[in-house]
N, C-alpha and C positions, 0 to 999 in steps of 0.2 A: 556424518558419524565421527565421534571422537573416541580415542582409546580409553579415556577416563570415565566415559558415560556408559552406564550399564545397558547392554543390548536388549535384555528382556523388557526394560522400560520402553524402549523404542518400539519393540514388537507389539506390546500390549497397549501402547498409548493411542490416543485419538489423533489421526492425521488431519491436518488442515492445509488447504491450498488457497492461494489468493488468485481469483480469476479477474481478468481485466473487466471493468464495468462495460455494459452495453451502451453504445451511443457515443458520438464524437465529443459532445459537451461533457458528459460524465467522465470520459477517459482523460480529457485535458485537466479537468478539475482534480482528479485523483493524482495527477502528476505534480500539482501544486501543493498537495496536502503536507508533505514533509518539508517544504521550503520555508525559509525565514527571510526577513528583509536583508539580513547580512549576506545571504547567499546571492541575492539579486544584485547587490552592489559591490561584491567582492572581486573587483577587477580594475586594473589600471585603464582599461578601455570600457568603462562602465556602460556608456550608451550602446555601443555595439554588443556588449555582453548580454544586456537585457533583451535586445531584439532577437539575437541568435538563440538565446535560451528559450524564448517563447516559440520561435520557429521549430526548434528541435522537439519540443513537447507536442506541437501541432503535428509534426511529421510522424512522431511515435503513435499518436492517436489515429492518424490517417491510415498507416500501413496495417494497424490492427483491425480497423473497421472495414477495410477493403475485403477482408476475409468473408464477410457475410454475402458477398456477391458470387461466391464460388469461383469457378474457373475464369470468370470475367475479371475478378480481382487478382487472384493468384492461381497459377497452375497447381501449386502444392500449398496446403494450409500450414503456414509456419507459425511456431509458437514464440513470437517476439515477447520479451518480458522486460521488467523494470531494470534489470542489470544492463541491458543493452543501452537504455537511455542514460543510466548513471555513468557508464563508461564513456559514452559519447560526450556527455556534458563535461566530465572531468578532462578529457583530452582537449575539447574545445577551449576550456578555461586555460589550460596550460599553453596552448598555441597562441592565445590572445596575449599572454604575458610576455611573449617573445617580442623583441624590438622589431620595428618595421611594420610593413603592411600585413593585413590579415591573410594568411595562406589558404585561400578558398579551395584551391585544387587539392591541397594536402588534406583539408578537412573532408572534402568529398570522397577522397580515396579511403581514408582511415575509417570514416563512419559508414560509407556505402559498401566498401569491399571487405572490411575486416569486422567492425563491430556488429553491424546488422547483416552484412553480406556473408559473414561466416556461417550463418544458418541457412543461407539460400543455396539450394542444390541445382535448381533448374536455371539454365542459361538465360531464358527469356524472362524469368522472374527477376533475375539480377539486373537486366536492362531496365525493367519496369521500376525496380527499387531505386536505381540511380536517377531515372527520369523524375520520380517523385521527390527525391532528396534535392535535386537541383532547383526545385521551386522554393526551398526553405533555407538552404545553405548557399546563398547568393548575395552579391553586393546590393542587389535591388531591395533586399529586406531592410536595409538601413534607411531607405526612403520613407518618409512619413505617409505617402499616399499609396504604398505598395499593398496590393490585395492578394489574398490566397485563393480567391474564387472569382469567377467572372461577375457574379452578382454584387460583389463587394461586401457581402454579409460577414465573411471571415477575413480578419486582418489583425495586425498588432493594435493594441490600445492606443488611442490618441495621445494619452499621457504616459506612454511606455517609458520615457526617459526618467520619470519621477515617481511613478506609481509604486505603492507598496504591494506586498504579496496579496493582502486582502483586496486591494484595488484590482489586481489581475484576476482574482477569483470572481469578483463581482462582474468584471467585464466578460469573462468566459460564461458566466451564468446568463448573459443576455443572448447567447447563441441559441438557435432553434433547438427544441427538444429532440426532434428527429431530423437528421440532416438530409439534404437533397443530393442526388448523385453528382451534381455539378461541382461540389467541393472536392470530389475525387477525380474530376476531369472526365467523368463518365456521362453517357447519354441517359435520358429519362427512362428508357427501356430497361436500364439496369435494375430499377425497383421492381419491374414486372418479373424479371428473372429471379430476383431474391424471393418475392412472395410465392412464385411458382415452385421454387425449390423447397420452401417451407411446407407448402401444401403436399408436395410429393412425399416428403418425409413422413408426414402424419398419415397419409393414405397407405404408405408402405407398412407402417406399424399396424394399422387396422387390418390390412390384408394378412399380415403374418400371424395374427392372433385369432382370426375368425375360425369357428369350428368347422370340421369337415362334414359333420352330419347334416343332412338336408332337413328341410322343414317338414311339417306334418301334412302338407298339401299333396296334390297329385302330380307335382313336378318331377323331373328326372332326378335320380340320385346322382351324387358326384361320380360314382363308378360308371354309370351309363353315359354321363356327359363326357368324361375323359375318354371312354372307349370310342365314342362317336368322333371325337377330335382326332384320335390316333388313326382311325380308319380313313378319315378324309385326308389327313396329312400323308399317310402311306400311299393313297391313290395318286396324290399330286407330286410325289417325290420324283425328281428328274432321274433319268437313266444315267449311269456312270459315263464320264467323258472318255473318249477313246480317239486314237489317231488313225483308225482304220480308213476313214473317209476323208482324210486330211487334204486340204488344199496344198498345192506344191510350194506356195510361198510361206505357209505357216511354220514348217520345220525345215526351211531351206538350208542345204549344205553349201557352204561357201567354197567356190572352186579353188581360190588361191590358198586356202588354209586346210580345206577338208574338214572343217569344224562346222557344227550347226550354228546358225546365226544367233546373236545374243538374245534377240527377242524370242526366237524359237526355244532357247534354253529356259528363258523366263516363263514362257507358256507351259512348257513341260512341268516345271516345278509347281506352277499355280494349279494346273488341272489335277496334278497328283494330290495336292492338299484338299481340293474339293472332293475328289473321289474318296479320300479317307473320311471326310465329314459325311458324305452321302451314305457310305457303308455304316457308319456309326448310327446315323438317323434310322436307316432301314432296320438294323438289328434291334435297337432299343424300342422302337415303336412296336415291333412284333412281341418283344419280351414283356413290355408293359401290359399289352392286351392279355397275354397268357397269365401274367401275375394277377391281374384283376379277376380273371376266371378261376384262379387258384390252381392252375396246372403246373406252375413253377413258383418258387419262393419269391416273395416280394422283398427284395434286398433294400438296403438303405438308399442306394442310388436310385432305384426304381421308385421308391416312396417319395424321394425328393422330386423326381420327374413328375410324378402324379400331382403333387402340390403345385409345381410350376405350371403344368398344363391347366389346372383349375384357376390359377391366378393370372394367366396370360403372361407368364414369364418364360424366358428361354432357359431350359433345364441346364444345370451345370454339367451334366454328363455329355451335352452337345458342345460345350465351349471349352472344357478342359482338355488340352492336348491337341484337339483337332479343329476347334472353332476359331473364328476371327473376331477382333474387337468390335463390339456393337452394344449400344444401349437401348435398342428398339424393344418394344414388347413382342411377345411371341408371334402374334398374328402378322405384324409388320415385318418381323425378322424372317418369317417363313417366305413371304412374298419377295422380300429383298434377296434371300438366298437363291430362289428360283431364277430371278433376273440375272444374278451374278453368273450362275451356271450357264444360262442361255447365252450370255455375252461371250463366254469362253468357247461354247460350242460353235457359235457363229464364227469366231476367230479361227478355230480349227478347220471348219468345213468350208468357209467362204474366203479365207485368206485375211491378210492384214486389214484391220478396220481403218476408215479414214480418220476417225477420232477415237481415242481410248478412254473408256470409263474408268478413271483412276480409282474411284471408290470401290470397284469390284475386286481389287487385288487384296490378297492376304498381306502381301509385303510390297507396298508401293515404292519403298526405298530401293528394293531390288530391281523393280521395273525401270526406275530412273537410271540406275547404274547400267542396265542392259542397253538403254538408248545411247548413253555416253560411250559404252564399250563398242557398240556397233559403229559409231562415228569414228572412234579411235582406230579401229582396225582398218576402216575404209580409207582414212586419210593419213595413217601412220603417225598419229599424234599420241603422246603418252596420256593415258586416261586420267592421271592425276592432275594434268594441266587443264582439264576440261570442267566446265560447269554450264549452267543454263542461262540464256538470255530469254526473257519472257515478253512475248507480244500478245496483248489482249485483243481478241477479235470483237466485232461489233454485234455479236449475237450470243445468246446463252443456249441456243438450240442446235445440237450437233447435226440434226437432220438437214439444216440449211447449207451445210458444207457439201460441195459437189465433187471436190478433188483433193488429193493429198497436198500438204503444204510443200513449198519449194525446198525448205530445209526443216529438219527436225520432225516433230510430231504434233498433232492436235490432242489436247486433253480436255475432257469435260466432266461434269458431275460434282463440282465444288460448290460450297455454300459459304456465305459471309456471315460472321457472327460479330456483332458490335459495330457494324458499318454496312454501307450499301454501295452500289455502283451507279455512277452517272454516265449513261450511254451517250448523252449529248456532248459532254466535255471529255469523256473517256478517262475519268479520274475516280478515285475512291471518294465517297461522300458520307454524310451522316444518315442514319436510319430515319425512316418515318416512324412517328410515335405509334407503338402497338405492333409494328412489323419487326419480329424478332430475327428472322433469317431471310435472306434473299439469295437467289441463284447467282453464282459468279459466271461471267462470260466464258466462252471457250478460249483456251490459251494455247498459243503456239510455243512449245518448248524447243528452243534452238540451241544446240551444243555450241559452246563458245570457248575459245582458247584463251587462257590467262585473263579471264574477265575480272575487272575491278568493280567493287561496289559503287553504285551511283548515289551520292549523298542527297540528291534531290528527290530520289524515290524512296518509298517506304517498303522495307522488306517484310511482307506479310507472312507470318508463320502459318504453316499448314499442318493441321493435326488430323488424326484418323477419326477421333470422336470428340464430343463437346466436353468431356472430362478434362482433356488436355494432358493430365498427369499420366505418367507411365513409369516403367522401370528405367533407371539411369543405365544407359548402354556404354560400351567401350568407346563410342564416338564422342562421349561427353554430353549427348543429347538424350532426351526421353525417348523411349520406344514408341511413344504415341506421336512424336514429331516426325514429319516427313521431310520437309525442306522449307525454305523461305522464298517467296516469289516477290520480286521487285515490281511494285505497281506505281503508277503516276498518282500524285497527290498535289492539291493546292495548299495543303496545310503542312507544317513541319512534322517530321516523323514522330516526335514525342507526343504529338496530339493524339495519334492513333494508339500509341503505346499505353497512355493513360486510360484510354477508353476500353482497353482490353480487347481490341479488335483482332480478329484472326480468321483464317479460312478453315473449313471443315470438309472432310470427305463424305460425311453422312450426318443426318439429323437423328433425333431421339424418337421420332414417331413414325 
């Protein structure tokens, strides 16, 4: 807006927005539309300038098209636009006009951390952005045989040093109409993920607009169906957790400090959260049945709960304030909730488990801190100096474990997204085609003082749900992010970063 332009005209005018075209080829072609032959050769280092320009346009298209893969592409969907590309192109041109060698590291920092990185709020997305950029802002791009993809389909034009803008456009037009995941560094399964997400969106819309009235047949009415569901759920609802029959080790008081053990404190907090959830479930299930009968008013919340029960969705009234993050449908969510409650009931009544089901916790980050705090108190080490060393076991079944680990704790219940595990070589490996998720082996979390990152291992990020995005917390991480587990790999770490590989505490079904 400008002071000299009438505001009413803006308010009453038709607003237009320019959306990035769909598809890698169309995206790159659009970047070349405003260019002239003068722009291509306007540099004292013309050969380098041409190749880097093409690389930047390709990079710009790649990071926009990655969004279609959902959390596999980016944890958060960022709106990169033409101004980012224009600013990066201008800065690159100015850097090339300086005397001396091309400052690759400076270009990486300015483009990756400032121009594009300024939009990125998730730490793992920033790492991914830089891993992508390093493929295009690199001395290798000046080599005639350098390829942007393993197949060799995507590369700079053979006549890049002399081609006109029209020549560049013709070359880009030879790219496939629909790109394969390999150009993004991703597995073929990424396309399955993309199509599944599209189908879920369509089905979600269909469910949201279906009429509540039943057909004219002899089937049950929606009210009868929901009432039956509520009765079944109420019958299966677990009893509240209590410490009356607790095992001596579950809430152990430490002799030297007189305080409850760290894990005991964590258990107290967790079962308190589950009791709040169980109380909410019990009350709302009774209220909905009464509202259907007409004995109490059908409030907006109960009406939403009615629709959710009909569509096999978890009611908002169960998740807001007292629920835990989950993307499961209602039937799976209810089974999962019962299993979680029983895990904590066994912990209370039978003592410390040999292996902890980390997926069952409301706040797994707090559980990890409890383990470190217990080690800190026992060994008189500042808790700030502690982190975890991760030893992956040769089984994914916690029932095969017969005794407690010598150090630390065993953790199970994780899943791999975008990768798999090779039990023969005990390293992370590529997925099988069509297998979207696999169980991750049991891991031994060992507290370690002043641990330094191992550059030969890949720090696999662990998230609570497959959405991966969450609220940015005071730690600088998303609330969905738990921690990163260093795992062995035969590939360089950036290989798995580009694939969008990660660990999850639970699946969506």
